[in-house]
N, C-alpha and C positions, 0 to 999 in steps of 0.2 A: 410384460411382466420382467421386473428386474430381479437379478439374483439376490437372495436374502442374506446377509451376514449376521452371523450369531456370534458372541462372545459368551463363552461359559465361565462365569466368574467363580472361580474355585480359590513367606519369602524364606526360605529355606536355603542354606549355601549350597551350592553344587558340590557333587562328590569329588574327591581328588581323584584323576584318572591316571591309570598306569600306561606307559606305552606298550604296544604289541610287538611281535616280531616285525611287522611292516612300520616302517618309519611314518609318522602322521604328527600333524602339530594339533594340540587340542583345540585350538580356536578355528579350525579350519575342517573338522571332521566330526561327526556324529555316528556313534555306533547303533546298531540295531538292538543289541542285546541278545541276538542269536549269535553264539560263540562260534559257531562253525563258519557262518557268513561273514562274520567281523574279521575272522582270521584270514579267510580267503580273499575278501575285498579291501581290507585294511580302513572300512569306515565308509560312510559316504560322504563325499567331498564338496568342498565350497567351491562355485563356479562351474559346477558340472551338472549335467542332466542325465540323470540315471532311469532307466526303464526296468521295472521289476515285473516279470510276467511269468505265468503258469498256472497250474491246477491244485496248489497246496492252500491249505486253510492258513498257513503262516502268512501269506499274503494279506489276507484280511486284517490279521493281527499288527502288521508291520506298522501302518501309520498310527497305530496307538502308541507302541513303542516308541516310535520317533518322537511324538510329540513330548513323552515324559524324557527320553534321553537328551533331547534338544535343550529342554528347561534344566535338567541336572547339569548338563555340561556348560552351557553358555548362559543360564538363567536369562533366556530370551524368548520371543514369541515363535510361534509356528502358525503359518496360515495353511489351512486343509481346505481344499477345495474338493468337494464330494461330488463326483460324477455318476454315482451310481445307487444313491439314496441308501448308503451302508454305513456311514459315520455314527458311531454312538459313544458320547461322552462317557457313558458308565465304564466302558472298557478302558479309557483313558484313565479315570480315577482308579480303578482297579490296580492297573499297572504302577501308578504314583504309589499305592499304599504297599505294593510288594517292595518298593525301593525306599519305603519309609519316608516319603515325601508327603507335604500336606496337599492333598488332593485338590483342595479349593485354590490353592496356589498355582499349581500346575495348570490347572483348567482356565484359569485367568489368563494365562500365556497361551491359549490356544484360540485361534480365530477361524470359526467354521463357516464355510459358505457352500450353499447348495446350488448347483445348476441343473434344471429339469429338462432343458432342451440344448442342443448343439448351439442355438444363436446365443443363450443365455451363458453358455460356457464361454463362448467367443468373446461375448461383451466383458466378461469378468477379466479375461485375459488381456484383453486388447486395451480396454479404457479403465477397468477398475483396480486391476491388480498393483499398478505402479503406486498409485496414490496410498493404497494400502500399506504398501512396503516402506514408503516414505513415513507414514504415521507411525507404525508399530516396529519398523526395523527388526524384522524378523530374521532369525538364521536359516531356517528351513521352510521350503515350500513344498506341500504334498498335493498332489491331484490324484485321488482315488477313482478306480475303474475308468481311466482317461479315454480308452478307445471306444466305449459303449455308445456314447452320444453320435459318434460319427457313422454309424450304422442305422440311422434312422431312415426307415424306408421313403418317409415323406419328403427327404432331402436327396436330390438327384446326386448321383456318385460323383460326377465331376465337382460339384459345389462342396461335398465333402471333403474330398481330396484338397482342393483349394484352401479350404478353411483349416485343414489338418496343417498343412505346410505353413500357412500364415500363423498359427497359432504356435507351432514347434519354433518357427524362427524367433517369434516374440519372446517366448519362455526361454530359450537358449540365451538371447541378448539379456534378459533380466538375470539370469543366472550369473553370466559373466559380470555385468556391470555392477551388480549389488553383492556379488560373492556369495549367492545364495545355494544352500544345499537343496537341490530340486531332485524330487522323486515323482516318477509317474508309476501308477500300478495298474496291473490287469489281471483278474482272477478269473479264470473259466475252465470247463473241462478240457479245453485246448488252449494253445498259445492265442497271440493277438492275431485276430481272423486276417487271412490273406485277400479276402475281397475288399474292393475300394483300395488296392495298395497299401492298407494298415500297415501292416508288419513291416514291409520294407521300409517305407517311408519313417517310421517312428525308430526302427532299429538303426538305420543309417544315420538318423540324427542324433540319436543318445551318444553320450559320450561311453556309456557301458550299458550292457543289458545283462541283468541277472535273471536266471530262470530257475524257477522251482518246479521240480517234477516228482510225483508219488512212484517210488519203487517197492519192491518187496521188503527191502531193508530199512527204508524209511522216506527221507526226501533228497533227491539228488539236486544239487545246488551248482550251476555252472554259470562261468563269466563268458558270454558269448565273444566278445573282442579279444580278452586276454587268453583265451583257450585254457582255462584252468578251471577245475572242478573240485567239489568235495562231497560228501555223504552226510546228513544228519541222522544218525541212525535211531530207530525206535528205542524210546525208553519210556519206563513208568512215567505216568502224567505227574506223580507227586514229586519225583525226581526232577522232571523237566522244569516244574515250577521253582524248584529250589536254584536249578542252573541258569535259568533264563537271562538274569541280567548280570550273571558274573563276566568280568572283563576278560579278554584273551591275555595270556601271558605271553 
C-alpha cells in the first residue's frame, strides 16, 4: 500500500513582515505565530531540520500554524506528512480565517500525505518526497509525530534504528539542497522515547531541538542546543486568540 497524497483545494498577497530583534531574512524564515517562540528561536530557518518535542498541546497546533504562515510569508506550498493520523485541514482553515486569509487559497497550497506504517513513511521520504518537492516547490516540509512509527513492535529494533538514521540523513540532505524549512514534531506525555535510541539519534541529527513542557505558570520552551529558554504564561483563551499571530517586535 503506497502513501496517499491529498491536496486540499481551498490568492491573497502575503502580509508584510516586520523584523524581530533577531536578524532574519523573510525569504529564509517562517514564523510560528507563537510570539514567545518566535522571539526565542528567530523563526524556523530554511536549510535546517528542527525537532519540536514535548507534552504541550501547542505542538499539535504548530503544523497548522506553519501551513498558514508559510502561505502568508512566501505564497508557496507546504508538504505535510502525517505520521500520527492527526492532520485536520479544518484547523488550517480556522487559522487562515484568523489571519483574514482566504481559507480555500491557503488549503490549496497544503499537500497532506499520510503514512500508516514505517515502511510507508520510508517510501515517502526516500522515493516520493523529492519528486513532490520538484513539482510543488514548497518552502516548508512538516512531518507530524515523526518518532511514532519507529516504535512499531512488529519491526525489529535494529531495523527501526537503521531506517531512522537512513531517513534523517535523507531529510537533512533535502533540507540543505532545496533550502527547505523542515520541522519534525512529537507530542506525548514524555519526550521522544529513549528506547531504540530514538531520542539520541534525532536530537543529534537536528540542527535545533525545541522542547515544550507544561509547568504551573504555563509552557516552558527551551532550545536544547542553544541553551536558551522562555516561558509562555497562562493567559485567558480569548486574549491568546487575539495575540496568536502577532509578530515579534
